[in-house]
C-alpha positions as CSV (number, residue, x, y, z in Angstrom):
1,M,-31.7,-4.0,-9.9
2,K,-31.8,-1.1,-7.6
3,E,-30.2,-3.0,-4.6
4,E,-27.1,-3.3,-6.6
5,Q,-26.6,0.2,-7.8
6,G,-23.3,1.6,-6.8
7,S,-21.7,-1.7,-6.7
8,N,-18.9,-0.4,-8.8
9,P,-18.6,3.4,-7.8
10,F,-16.0,4.2,-10.6
11,S,-18.6,4.3,-13.4
12,K,-21.3,6.7,-14.1
13,D,-23.3,3.7,-15.4
14,S,-22.6,1.3,-12.7
15,E,-25.7,-0.7,-12.9
16,L,-25.2,-1.5,-16.7
17,H,-21.6,-2.5,-16.0
18,A,-22.6,-4.7,-13.0
19,V,-24.6,-7.1,-15.3
20,L,-22.2,-7.6,-18.1
21,S,-19.7,-10.3,-18.4
22,R,-16.5,-9.7,-20.4
23,R,-17.7,-11.5,-23.5
24,Q,-21.1,-9.8,-23.3
25,F,-19.2,-6.5,-23.1
26,L,-17.1,-7.1,-26.2
27,R,-20.3,-8.0,-28.2
28,L,-21.8,-4.7,-27.6
29,G,-22.0,-2.5,-30.6
30,G,-21.5,1.3,-30.9
31,G,-18.1,1.7,-29.7
32,L,-14.4,1.3,-30.3
33,V,-12.7,-1.5,-28.1
34,V,-8.9,-1.3,-28.1
35,L,-7.0,-4.5,-27.1
36,F,-3.5,-4.1,-25.9
37,S,-0.9,-6.4,-24.4
38,Y,-0.8,-6.7,-20.5
39,G,1.6,-9.4,-20.4
40,D,4.8,-7.3,-20.2
41,L,3.4,-5.6,-17.1
42,I,2.5,-8.8,-15.3
43,A,5.9,-10.4,-16.1
44,Q,7.7,-7.2,-14.8
45,E,5.9,-7.3,-11.5
46,G,6.4,-11.2,-11.2
47,R,10.0,-10.8,-11.6
48,R,10.0,-8.5,-8.7
49,G,8.6,-11.3,-6.5
50,F,5.0,-10.0,-6.3
51,G,3.2,-13.2,-7.6
52,G,3.8,-13.4,-11.3
53,T,1.5,-15.8,-13.3
54,Q,2.3,-19.1,-11.8
55,G,-0.6,-21.5,-11.8
56,T,-2.9,-19.1,-13.7
57,P,-3.4,-18.7,-17.4
58,P,-4.7,-15.1,-17.3
59,D,-6.2,-13.1,-20.1
60,F,-3.6,-10.4,-20.5
61,N,-5.8,-8.1,-22.7
62,A,-6.8,-4.9,-21.1
63,F,-9.8,-3.0,-22.5
64,L,-10.2,0.7,-23.4
65,R,-13.5,1.5,-24.7
66,I,-14.7,4.6,-26.5
67,E,-18.5,4.9,-26.1
68,E,-20.9,6.1,-28.6
69,N,-21.4,9.4,-26.7
70,G,-17.7,10.1,-26.8
71,R,-17.0,9.2,-23.2
72,V,-14.1,6.9,-22.5
73,T,-14.3,3.9,-20.1
74,C,-11.1,2.3,-18.9
75,F,-10.9,-1.0,-17.0
76,V,-8.0,-1.7,-14.8
77,G,-7.5,-4.6,-12.2
78,K,-6.2,-2.2,-9.5
79,V,-8.4,-1.0,-6.8
80,E,-9.1,2.4,-5.1
81,L,-8.0,2.1,-1.4
82,G,-7.9,5.9,-0.7
83,Q,-4.7,6.4,-2.5
84,G,-6.2,8.3,-5.4
85,V,-5.4,6.1,-8.4
86,V,-9.0,6.5,-9.7
87,T,-7.9,10.1,-10.4
88,S,-4.3,9.7,-11.5
89,L,-4.9,6.8,-13.8
90,A,-7.6,8.7,-15.6
91,Q,-5.1,11.6,-16.0
92,V,-2.7,9.3,-17.6
93,L,-5.3,8.0,-20.0
94,A,-6.8,11.3,-20.8
95,E,-3.4,12.8,-21.5
96,E,-2.3,10.3,-24.1
97,L,-5.7,9.8,-25.7
98,D,-6.1,13.6,-26.0
99,V,-9.7,13.7,-24.4
100,P,-11.0,16.0,-21.7
101,F,-10.2,14.5,-18.2
102,E,-13.8,14.8,-17.3
103,S,-14.9,12.4,-20.0
104,V,-13.0,9.4,-18.5
105,D,-14.9,6.8,-16.5
106,M,-12.8,4.3,-14.5
107,I,-13.8,0.7,-13.7
108,L,-11.5,-0.9,-11.2
109,G,-11.1,-4.2,-9.6
110,D,-13.9,-6.0,-11.3
111,T,-12.8,-9.5,-12.2
112,D,-15.4,-9.9,-15.0
113,L,-14.7,-6.7,-16.7
114,C,-11.0,-5.8,-15.9
115,P,-7.7,-7.4,-17.0
116,W,-6.0,-9.7,-14.4
117,D,-3.8,-8.0,-11.8
118,M,-1.9,-9.5,-9.0
119,G,-3.1,-6.7,-6.5
120,T,-2.9,-3.1,-5.4
121,F,0.2,-2.7,-3.2
122,G,3.8,-1.6,-3.2
123,S,3.3,1.8,-4.8
124,R,3.2,0.1,-8.1
125,S,-0.1,1.4,-9.9
126,I,1.4,4.4,-11.6
127,K,4.9,3.1,-11.8
128,Y,3.9,-0.1,-13.8
129,L,0.3,0.3,-14.9
130,G,0.7,3.9,-15.9
131,P,3.0,3.2,-18.9
132,T,0.7,0.4,-20.1
133,L,-2.2,2.8,-20.1
134,R,-0.3,5.3,-21.9
135,E,0.5,2.7,-24.7
136,A,-3.1,1.7,-24.9
137,A,-4.3,5.3,-25.2
138,A,-1.7,6.0,-27.9
139,E,-2.8,2.9,-29.9
140,A,-6.6,4.0,-29.5
141,K,-5.6,7.5,-30.8
142,A,-3.7,6.0,-33.6
143,I,-6.7,3.8,-34.6
144,L,-9.0,6.8,-34.4
145,I,-6.6,8.9,-36.6
146,D,-6.7,6.0,-39.2
147,L,-10.6,6.1,-39.1
148,A,-10.6,9.8,-39.3
149,A,-8.3,9.7,-42.4
150,D,-10.8,7.6,-44.2
151,H,-13.8,9.7,-43.0
152,L,-12.2,13.0,-43.9
153,K,-10.4,11.8,-46.9
154,S,-7.2,13.3,-45.6
155,P,-3.7,11.9,-45.1
156,A,-3.3,10.6,-41.5
157,N,-0.1,12.5,-41.1
158,Q,-2.0,15.7,-41.6
159,L,-4.4,15.1,-38.8
160,R,-4.1,16.1,-35.1
161,A,-6.2,14.9,-32.1
162,W,-7.2,17.3,-29.4
163,Q,-10.0,17.2,-26.8
164,G,-11.7,14.3,-28.4
165,T,-11.6,15.7,-31.9
166,I,-9.5,15.0,-34.9
167,T,-8.8,18.0,-37.1
168,D,-7.1,18.4,-40.5
169,L,-4.2,20.7,-39.9
170,K,-4.3,22.0,-43.4
171,Y,-8.0,22.5,-43.7
172,S,-9.4,23.5,-40.2
173,S,-12.9,23.1,-41.4
174,K,-12.4,19.4,-41.7
175,Y,-12.7,17.6,-38.4
176,V,-14.6,14.8,-36.7
177,N,-15.0,13.9,-33.0
178,Y,-14.3,10.5,-31.6
179,A,-18.0,9.9,-30.9
180,D,-19.0,10.5,-34.6
181,L,-16.2,8.1,-35.7
182,V,-17.5,5.1,-33.5
183,K,-21.2,5.8,-33.6
184,G,-23.1,2.9,-34.9
185,K,-20.0,0.7,-35.4
186,S,-18.6,-2.3,-33.5
187,I,-14.8,-2.1,-33.9
188,A,-12.2,-4.2,-32.2
189,R,-8.7,-3.5,-33.4
190,R,-5.1,-4.2,-32.5
191,L,-2.4,-2.1,-34.2
192,E,0.5,-3.8,-35.9
193,R,2.7,-0.9,-35.3
194,K,3.6,0.7,-32.1
195,P,2.6,4.4,-32.1
196,S,5.0,7.1,-30.4
197,L,4.0,8.4,-27.0
198,K,3.4,12.2,-26.4
199,P,6.4,14.1,-25.2
200,V,6.2,15.1,-21.6
201,S,6.9,18.8,-22.7
202,E,3.3,18.7,-24.4
203,F,1.5,17.4,-21.3
204,T,-1.6,19.5,-20.3
205,I,-3.3,17.0,-17.9
206,S,-0.6,14.7,-16.5
207,G,1.7,16.6,-14.2
208,K,-1.0,19.1,-13.3
209,P,-2.8,19.1,-9.8
210,R,-6.2,17.6,-9.9
211,P,-8.9,17.3,-7.2
212,R,-9.7,13.7,-6.5
213,T,-12.8,12.5,-8.4
214,D,-13.9,10.4,-5.4
215,A,-13.8,13.3,-3.0
216,L,-17.4,14.5,-3.2
217,A,-18.8,11.0,-2.8
218,K,-16.6,10.4,0.2
219,V,-17.2,13.6,2.2
220,T,-21.0,13.4,1.6
221,G,-21.2,9.8,2.7
222,K,-22.4,8.6,-0.8
223,A,-19.4,6.3,-1.5
224,T,-20.1,2.7,-1.8
225,Y,-18.2,0.2,0.2
226,A,-18.6,-3.5,0.5
227,G,-20.6,-3.1,3.7
228,D,-23.1,-0.7,1.9
229,I,-24.2,-3.4,-0.5
230,R,-27.9,-4.6,0.2
231,L,-29.4,-7.6,-1.7
232,P,-32.9,-9.0,-1.4
233,G,-33.1,-11.5,1.4
234,M,-29.6,-10.7,2.6
235,L,-28.5,-12.1,5.9
236,Y,-25.8,-10.8,8.2
237,A,-23.4,-13.4,9.6
238,K,-21.3,-13.6,12.9
239,I,-18.8,-16.2,13.2
240,L,-17.6,-18.0,16.4
241,R,-13.9,-17.0,16.9
242,P,-11.3,-18.6,19.1
243,P,-9.9,-16.7,22.0
244,A,-6.3,-17.3,20.9
245,H,-4.4,-18.4,17.8
246,G,-3.7,-22.0,17.9
247,A,-6.7,-22.7,20.1
248,K,-8.9,-25.9,19.3
249,L,-12.7,-26.1,19.7
250,K,-13.4,-28.6,22.4
251,S,-17.2,-28.3,22.7
252,V,-20.0,-26.0,21.6
253,D,-23.6,-25.4,22.6
254,T,-25.8,-23.5,20.0
255,S,-29.3,-24.5,21.5
256,A,-30.0,-21.1,23.0
257,A,-29.1,-19.4,19.6
258,A,-31.4,-21.9,17.7
259,K,-34.4,-20.8,19.7
260,I,-34.0,-17.2,18.6
261,K,-36.5,-16.2,15.9
262,G,-35.0,-15.7,12.5
263,V,-31.6,-17.1,13.4
264,Q,-30.0,-19.7,11.0
265,I,-27.1,-21.6,12.3
266,I,-24.5,-23.1,9.9
267,R,-21.7,-25.4,10.8
268,N,-19.1,-26.1,8.1
269,G,-16.2,-28.0,9.5
270,D,-14.5,-25.7,12.0
271,M,-16.6,-22.8,11.0
272,I,-19.8,-22.1,13.1
273,A,-21.9,-19.0,12.1
274,V,-25.1,-17.5,13.0
275,L,-27.1,-15.6,10.3
276,H,-29.9,-13.2,10.7
277,L,-31.8,-10.5,8.9
278,S,-30.2,-7.8,11.0
279,P,-26.5,-7.3,12.2
280,D,-27.7,-6.9,15.7
281,G,-29.8,-10.0,15.7
282,A,-26.8,-12.0,14.5
283,L,-24.6,-10.5,17.1
284,D,-27.1,-11.1,20.0
285,A,-27.5,-14.7,18.8
286,M,-23.7,-15.3,18.9
287,A,-23.5,-14.0,22.4
288,T,-25.7,-16.9,23.6
289,I,-23.4,-19.6,22.1
290,K,-21.3,-21.5,24.7
291,A,-18.0,-22.9,23.6
292,Q,-14.9,-24.3,25.1
293,F,-11.5,-24.3,23.7
294,D,-8.2,-26.0,24.3
295,L,-5.6,-23.3,24.6
296,P,-1.9,-23.9,23.7
297,E,0.6,-23.1,26.4
298,P,2.0,-19.6,25.7
299,R,5.7,-19.8,24.8
300,V,6.4,-16.3,24.0
301,D,5.0,-12.7,24.6
302,D,5.8,-9.1,23.4
303,T,8.8,-8.9,25.8
304,S,10.4,-12.2,25.1
305,I,9.7,-12.2,21.3
306,F,13.1,-10.9,20.2
307,N,15.1,-13.6,21.9
308,H,12.7,-16.1,20.5
309,L,13.2,-14.7,17.0
310,M,17.0,-14.7,17.1
311,K,17.0,-18.3,18.2
312,A,14.5,-19.2,15.4
313,A,16.2,-17.1,12.7
314,P,17.2,-18.9,9.5
315,P,20.6,-18.4,7.9
316,G,21.0,-15.1,6.1
317,N,20.7,-14.4,2.4
318,A,23.2,-12.1,1.0
319,V,21.6,-8.8,-0.2
320,A,24.7,-6.8,-1.0
321,Q,28.4,-7.2,-0.3
322,G,31.6,-5.8,-1.5
323,G,35.3,-5.5,-0.4
324,I,36.7,-7.4,2.6
325,L,34.9,-6.9,6.0
326,D,38.0,-7.6,7.9
327,E,39.9,-5.0,6.0
328,G,37.1,-2.5,6.6
329,K,37.3,-3.2,10.3
330,R,41.1,-2.9,10.3
331,R,41.0,0.5,8.4
332,S,38.3,1.9,11.0
333,S,39.6,4.3,13.7
334,K,36.1,4.0,15.3
335,I,33.7,1.2,15.4
336,F,30.0,1.6,16.0
337,E,27.8,-1.4,17.1
338,A,24.0,-1.3,17.7
339,T,20.9,-3.5,17.7
340,Y,17.6,-2.1,16.6
341,L,14.3,-3.6,17.3
342,N,10.6,-3.1,16.3
343,S,7.5,-4.6,17.7
344,Y,4.4,-6.0,15.8
345,V,2.2,-3.3,14.3
346,A,-1.3,-3.6,13.2
347,H,-2.9,-2.2,10.0
348,A,-5.9,-0.8,11.8
349,P,-7.8,0.4,8.7
350,M,-10.9,2.6,9.1
351,E,-13.0,0.0,7.3
352,T,-12.8,-3.6,8.7
353,H,-12.7,-6.6,6.4
354,T,-16.0,-6.9,4.8
355,A,-17.6,-9.0,2.0
356,T,-21.1,-9.4,0.7
357,A,-21.6,-12.6,-1.3
358,R,-24.4,-14.1,-3.5
359,A,-24.1,-17.7,-4.7
360,E,-26.8,-18.8,-7.1
361,G,-26.6,-22.0,-9.0
362,S,-23.2,-22.3,-10.8
363,K,-22.4,-18.7,-10.3
364,A,-21.0,-16.5,-7.4
365,T,-20.6,-12.8,-7.0
366,V,-18.8,-11.1,-4.0
367,W,-18.5,-7.5,-3.3
368,A,-15.2,-7.4,-1.3
369,S,-13.1,-5.1,0.5
370,T,-9.8,-6.4,-0.9
371,Q,-6.5,-5.4,-2.4
372,T,-6.3,-8.5,-4.5
373,P,-9.6,-9.1,-6.2
374,F,-8.2,-11.8,-8.7
375,S,-6.7,-13.8,-5.8
376,A,-9.9,-13.5,-4.0
377,R,-11.8,-14.9,-7.1
378,D,-9.5,-17.9,-7.2
379,S,-9.8,-18.5,-3.4
380,V,-13.6,-18.3,-3.4
381,A,-13.8,-20.6,-6.5
382,S,-11.6,-23.2,-4.7
383,A,-13.6,-22.9,-1.4
384,I,-17.1,-23.4,-2.9
385,G,-16.2,-25.7,-5.9
386,L,-16.6,-23.5,-8.8
387,P,-14.3,-22.8,-11.7
388,S,-12.8,-19.3,-11.5
389,K,-14.6,-18.1,-14.6
390,D,-18.0,-18.5,-12.7
391,V,-16.9,-16.3,-9.7
392,R,-17.0,-12.6,-10.1
393,I,-15.4,-10.2,-7.5
394,I,-16.5,-6.6,-7.6
395,T,-14.4,-4.1,-5.6
396,P,-16.1,-1.1,-4.5
397,F,-14.3,1.7,-2.6
398,V,-11.9,0.1,0.0
399,G,-11.5,2.0,3.2
400,G,-7.8,1.5,3.7
401,G,-5.7,-1.5,3.3
402,F,-1.9,-0.8,3.8
403,G,-1.1,-4.3,2.8
404,G,-3.5,-5.9,5.2
405,K,-6.4,-6.7,2.9
406,S,-4.7,-9.2,0.7
407,Q,-5.5,-12.5,2.4
408,N,-9.3,-12.4,1.7
409,R,-10.4,-14.6,4.6
410,Q,-13.7,-12.7,5.0
411,V,-14.4,-13.0,1.2
412,V,-14.2,-16.8,1.4
413,E,-16.2,-16.9,4.6
414,A,-19.1,-14.8,3.0
415,A,-19.0,-16.9,-0.2
416,Q,-19.1,-20.3,1.7
417,L,-22.0,-19.0,3.9
418,A,-23.9,-17.6,1.0
419,K,-23.8,-21.0,-0.8
420,L,-24.7,-23.0,2.4
421,A,-27.5,-20.7,3.4
422,G,-28.9,-20.3,-0.2
423,K,-29.3,-16.5,0.4
424,P,-26.9,-13.6,0.1
425,V,-24.8,-13.1,3.1
426,Q,-22.7,-10.2,4.5
427,V,-19.6,-10.7,6.7
428,A,-18.3,-7.6,8.3
429,W,-15.6,-8.1,10.9
430,T,-15.8,-6.4,14.3
431,R,-12.8,-4.3,15.3
432,E,-11.8,-7.1,17.7
433,E,-11.9,-9.5,14.8
434,E,-9.9,-7.1,12.7
435,F,-7.1,-7.0,15.2
436,F,-7.2,-10.7,15.9
437,Y,-6.9,-11.8,12.4
438,D,-4.7,-9.1,11.2
439,T,-1.4,-10.0,9.5
440,F,0.8,-7.8,11.5
441,R,4.0,-6.1,10.5
442,P,6.4,-8.5,12.0
443,A,8.6,-8.0,14.9
444,A,12.2,-7.7,13.7
445,I,15.7,-7.2,14.7
446,V,18.6,-5.4,13.0
447,T,22.3,-5.6,14.1
448,I,24.8,-3.4,12.7
449,K,28.6,-3.0,13.0
450,S,30.2,0.0,11.2
451,G,33.3,1.9,11.2
452,V,34.9,5.1,9.9
453,T,38.4,6.2,8.9
454,P,40.3,9.0,10.6
455,S,38.9,11.3,7.9
456,N,35.4,10.3,8.8
457,Q,34.7,8.2,5.6
458,I,32.5,5.2,6.2
459,V,34.7,2.2,5.4
460,Y,33.1,-0.7,7.3
461,W,29.4,-1.8,7.3
462,D,28.2,-5.3,8.5
463,Y,24.4,-5.4,8.6
464,D,22.0,-8.3,9.4
465,V,18.2,-8.0,9.4
466,Y,16.0,-10.6,11.0
467,F,12.3,-11.2,9.9
468,A,11.7,-7.7,8.4
469,G,12.7,-8.6,5.0
470,E,15.5,-7.2,2.5
471,R,13.7,-4.3,1.0
472,S,15.7,-1.0,1.5
473,S,18.3,-3.1,3.7
474,E,21.1,-2.0,1.3
475,Q,22.4,1.3,2.5
476,P,22.9,3.9,-0.1
477,Y,26.2,5.4,1.1
478,D,29.7,4.7,-0.4
479,V,31.3,2.0,1.7
480,P,34.1,0.1,0.2
481,H,33.8,-2.9,2.6
482,H,30.3,-4.0,3.3
483,R,27.9,-6.9,3.7
484,T,24.1,-7.0,4.2
485,A,22.2,-10.2,4.9
486,A,18.5,-10.8,5.4
487,H,17.3,-13.6,7.7
488,G,13.7,-14.3,7.0
489,G,11.1,-11.9,5.5
490,W,7.9,-10.1,6.2
491,Q,5.8,-12.7,4.5
492,G,6.2,-15.1,7.5
493,G,5.9,-18.8,6.6
494,S,8.8,-19.9,9.0
495,G,6.7,-20.7,11.9
496,A,8.6,-18.4,14.2
497,H,5.8,-16.0,14.8
498,P,2.8,-17.0,17.1
499,F,0.4,-15.6,14.5
500,A,0.2,-14.3,10.9
501,V,2.4,-11.6,9.7
502,G,2.6,-9.8,6.3
503,A,3.1,-6.7,4.3
504,W,2.5,-3.4,6.2
505,R,2.8,-0.2,4.2
506,A,6.3,-0.1,2.7
507,P,7.1,-3.7,4.1
508,A,10.7,-4.3,5.5
509,S,11.7,-0.6,4.7
510,N,10.3,1.0,7.8
511,T,12.4,-1.5,9.9
512,N,15.6,-1.1,7.7
513,I,15.5,2.7,7.3
514,F,15.0,3.1,10.9
515,A,18.1,1.0,11.7
516,I,20.3,2.5,8.8
517,E,19.5,6.1,9.4
518,S,19.7,5.8,13.1
519,Q,23.2,4.3,12.7
520,I,24.3,7.0,10.4
521,D,23.2,9.6,12.8
522,H,24.9,7.7,15.7
523,M,28.2,7.7,13.5
524,A,27.8,11.4,12.8
525,A,27.5,12.4,16.5
526,G,30.4,9.9,17.3
527,T,32.7,11.6,14.8
528,G,31.7,15.1,15.8
529,L,30.2,16.1,12.4
530,D,27.0,17.7,11.5
531,P,24.6,14.9,10.4
532,L,24.0,16.5,7.1
533,E,27.7,17.1,6.5
534,F,28.4,13.4,7.4
535,R,25.8,12.1,5.0
536,L,26.9,14.2,2.1
537,K,30.5,13.4,2.8
538,N,29.7,9.7,2.2
539,L,27.2,10.1,-0.7
540,K,27.8,10.1,-4.4
541,D,24.3,9.3,-5.5
542,L,23.2,12.7,-7.1
543,R,19.5,12.1,-6.7
544,M,19.9,11.4,-3.0
545,R,22.1,14.4,-2.5
546,R,19.6,16.6,-4.3
547,V,16.7,15.5,-2.1
548,L,18.8,15.9,1.1
549,E,20.0,19.4,0.0
550,T,16.6,20.6,-1.1
551,A,14.9,19.3,2.1
552,A,17.6,20.9,4.3
553,K,17.1,24.2,2.5
554,N,13.3,24.2,2.9
555,F,13.7,23.2,6.6
556,G,16.3,25.9,7.2
557,W,18.9,23.5,8.5
558,K,21.7,25.1,10.5
559,P,24.7,22.9,10.9
560,S,25.4,21.6,14.4
561,V,26.7,18.5,16.0
562,S,24.1,16.3,17.7
563,P,22.9,16.4,20.5
564,S,22.4,20.1,20.1
565,G,19.3,20.4,22.3
566,R,17.1,21.7,19.4
567,G,15.4,18.5,18.6
568,H,16.3,18.8,14.9
569,A,17.1,15.7,12.7
570,M,17.0,14.1,9.3
571,A,16.6,10.8,7.6
572,C,16.7,9.7,3.9
573,A,15.9,6.7,1.7
574,N,15.7,5.3,-1.7
575,Y,12.4,3.4,-1.7
576,L,12.0,1.3,-5.0
577,G,13.3,4.2,-7.1
578,T,11.6,7.0,-5.1
579,Y,14.1,9.3,-3.2
580,V,12.9,10.9,-0.1
581,A,14.4,13.1,2.6
582,T,12.7,14.1,5.8
583,F,13.6,16.7,8.4
584,A,11.8,17.0,11.6
585,E,11.7,19.2,14.7
586,V,10.5,17.7,18.0
587,D,9.9,18.7,21.6
588,V,10.4,16.1,24.4
589,N,9.0,16.5,27.8
590,K,11.8,15.6,30.1
591,E,9.4,14.7,32.9
592,T,6.9,12.4,31.1
593,G,9.0,11.3,28.0
594,K,6.3,12.4,25.7
595,V,7.3,13.6,22.2
596,Q,5.5,16.2,20.3
597,V,6.6,16.5,16.7
598,K,6.3,20.1,15.8
599,R,7.4,20.3,12.2
600,V,8.1,17.9,9.3
601,V,9.6,18.8,5.9
602,C,9.6,16.0,3.5
603,C,11.2,16.2,0.0
604,Q,10.4,13.6,-2.6
605,D,11.9,12.8,-6.0
606,M,9.4,10.5,-7.6
607,G,10.3,11.1,-11.2
608,L,7.5,12.6,-13.4
609,V,4.5,13.4,-11.1
610,V,1.1,12.6,-12.6
611,N,-1.0,14.4,-10.0
612,P,1.1,16.8,-7.8
613,E,-2.0,17.3,-5.5
614,G,-2.6,13.6,-5.1
615,A,1.2,13.1,-4.4
616,K,1.3,15.7,-1.6
617,M,-1.7,14.1,-0.1
618,Q,0.0,10.8,0.0
619,M,3.1,12.3,1.5
620,E,1.0,13.9,4.3
621,G,-0.8,10.6,4.9
622,C,2.5,8.7,5.2
623,I,3.9,11.3,7.6
624,T,0.8,11.0,9.8
625,M,0.6,7.3,9.7
626,G,4.4,7.2,10.4
627,L,3.8,8.9,13.8
628,G,2.0,5.9,15.0
629,Y,4.6,3.3,14.3
630,A,7.3,5.6,15.6
631,L,5.6,6.6,18.8
632,T,2.8,4.4,20.0
633,E,1.6,1.4,17.8
634,E,2.7,-1.9,19.2
635,V,0.7,-5.1,19.4
636,H,0.8,-6.7,23.0
637,F,0.2,-10.5,23.2
638,K,0.8,-13.5,25.2
639,G,1.4,-16.7,23.1
640,G,-1.5,-16.7,20.5
641,K,-3.7,-14.3,22.5
642,I,-3.8,-10.8,21.3
643,L,-4.2,-8.3,24.1
644,D,-4.9,-5.2,21.9
645,L,-8.3,-5.6,20.3
646,N,-9.5,-2.0,20.0
647,F,-8.3,1.6,20.0
648,D,-8.5,1.8,23.8
649,T,-5.2,0.1,24.1
650,Y,-3.8,0.3,20.5
651,E,-3.1,4.0,20.0
652,I,-3.0,5.4,16.4
653,P,-2.0,9.1,15.7
654,R,-4.6,11.7,16.7
655,F,-5.2,15.1,15.1
656,T,-3.7,16.8,18.1
657,W,-0.4,14.9,17.4
658,L,0.0,16.4,14.0
659,P,3.0,18.7,13.2
660,K,3.2,21.4,10.6
661,I,3.7,19.4,7.4
662,E,5.6,20.8,4.5
663,T,5.9,18.6,1.4
664,V,8.2,19.4,-1.6
665,L,8.3,17.6,-5.0
666,V,11.5,17.6,-6.8
667,D,11.0,18.4,-10.5
668,A,12.4,15.3,-12.3
669,P,10.1,15.0,-15.5
670,D,12.9,13.0,-17.3
671,I,12.6,10.2,-15.0
672,P,9.5,7.8,-15.5
673,P,6.9,8.1,-12.8
674,Q,7.8,6.2,-9.5
675,G,5.7,5.1,-6.6
676,G,4.3,7.7,-4.2
677,G,1.9,5.8,-1.9
678,E,4.5,4.7,0.6
679,P,8.1,6.2,0.4
680,P,7.6,9.1,3.0
681,I,6.5,6.8,5.7
682,V,9.8,4.9,5.7
683,C,11.9,7.7,7.2
684,M,9.5,8.5,10.1
685,G,10.9,6.1,12.8
686,A,14.5,7.2,12.1
687,V,13.9,11.0,11.7
688,I,11.9,11.0,15.0
689,A,14.5,8.9,16.9
690,N,17.2,11.1,15.7
691,A,15.4,14.2,16.6
692,V,14.9,12.8,20.1
693,F,18.6,12.1,20.4
694,D,19.2,15.7,19.2
695,A,16.8,16.9,21.9
696,T,17.9,14.8,24.9
697,G,21.1,13.0,24.1
698,A,19.2,9.7,24.5
699,R,19.4,7.3,21.5
700,L,16.3,5.1,21.1
701,Y,17.0,1.6,19.7
702,Q,13.4,0.2,19.8
703,L,10.1,1.2,18.0
704,P,7.6,2.4,19.1
705,M,9.5,5.1,21.2
706,T,6.9,5.1,24.0
707,P,7.3,7.8,26.8
708,E,8.5,5.0,29.2
709,R,11.2,3.9,26.8
710,I,12.3,7.5,26.2
711,K,12.4,8.2,30.0
712,E,14.5,5.0,30.5
713,A,16.9,6.0,27.7
714,M,17.3,9.5,29.2
715,L,18.3,8.0,32.5
716,K,21.2,6.4,30.7
717,V,22.4,9.7,29.3
718,S,25.8,11.0,30.8
719,P,25.4,14.4,32.5
720,K,29.1,15.1,31.9
721,K,28.5,17.5,29.0
722,P,25.5,19.9,28.4
723,L,23.6,19.5,25.3
724,G,25.0,21.6,22.5
725,G,28.2,22.2,24.5
């Protein structure tokens, strides 16, 4: 079926895998299939509030297949969003299985072939799936050694696996490769014993920089995305959208569209769609439809939202507390109070939400741009009345997600239309639809009261975060009297927001670290201490001290009290076990308020690093993306009407903005691998705000720090003392 080639780009034999169900796959001969428990991974993620297994009896077997030709195929429910797991997970597997890295083929995000997975988000792929893959590979290798012992007539403890071959250490002429062991056999085994894992000191693949295996396909345009799928007779769909969230369709006239040759009109409840053999034909037909909507009265906009949220805020949930706040306040010689704000922020991925669906009889297949293929499968099944087992989601490359491709609205739309039309249908959102239906990072507020003793020890910390969420809200400093409370979270659901909100790369943490590290900088300046000295004076956490000191050394930090006029600053964070410290140098145009970030040094301790090259790419990407939420990205709206619908008004980072970026990975091989896809972004708001303060003496309390806000803040700066004086 030529039209479907490339539907899963992670395999060198994608057409074969595209037509196999899991049961058919297991019945194939000529290979070793290793079954290992996936349940511990799911339970572990579920305990952390990322979905768990409620309501779903998933098959927790993950499959590793050694082919007759010696190649290894690994099946995981994660997807490739541009973060590089198609490379790093292959490194993990190849290392523990003792096969050449080049011999590993990855199948990701195919619900018929891969084990159940709750989704790809939260920098969790390597951290939680990596150990499971290591265990699977170790089991596979142990089984192969048992088979080789029988084949070579040698004791198993005398055999060594290396590069896909098992050799008798006593008689080097006795060896057999993996392919010869499994050739002509159909073997499915589960070990009764748990084999030991390879020591990190013996790693030759994990921990070594590897070019991304998807790089060539992406730079040459050969990479397949959901919008590249072409099926016989496929129609392109355009769907009538409301002008504002909360609008109700009052009347619609589709008569003009119905007269256009080749147009099929479908109405399914509130959904009205036009289908055509070409996307332009569908777009032109949609333009002829006349619709009237009842619009709700706008009650809030992007300027009044913060007052609205404070009034709508639920009671706080305690995140951390210790000591007695009144005692901390009493012992404080200086008190610092501040309120920090951040606006709604869009995901703005390069690839808009897209899905191509085929519904035939009692089966449906959808090629989807999604971070959550198994959730998408269940949503499609419910929407079109099929059991989940009869719905298959195939996830090609995904052109960015950042937490925004988890709701799967377009996947359900494509499946519903395919079933109603009786033909394959592709739904590809326009940029305007992408902005309108985005689940924005929520607008949020943080209020902080803090205090220091005469010896400049932080003794008092009273912290409330509203609507961002609790992640990273617990400050890392040594404060005897403290309280942190979270009022509402980034998931929404409270009805306080005028539209949908959700996870945005490192949810909650960008807001919380902006507030915490701005406040720490504010306190350092208020006590007359160098900001690095002040942080280290109040930190016992050795990992945090190490990343701060390493970053300071690489930046060439010279102690000074802010504001010094240099535009130098720092921020640090512990993001889900990954420690990061960022130093920056900025230049602020005093006339226009425009900020140019000139240099960023980011140091990261993420434990054992599987692919240093990939990790540094992620750090650079986080720093670049972080410039946007720090300086320009802000969704303007009036009630449910979104006013920013494209990049002419919603400004994301440009290449001309980019500073010199220096990334440093702290060597910590004794610590298990931690996440790397999100941590460096969380410091960007704070480090730029602190650097602007150091350059101008103006403290910014709201993100983004637009030129207008910076100019306004500079007008409030007292001219009594020259910068650095």
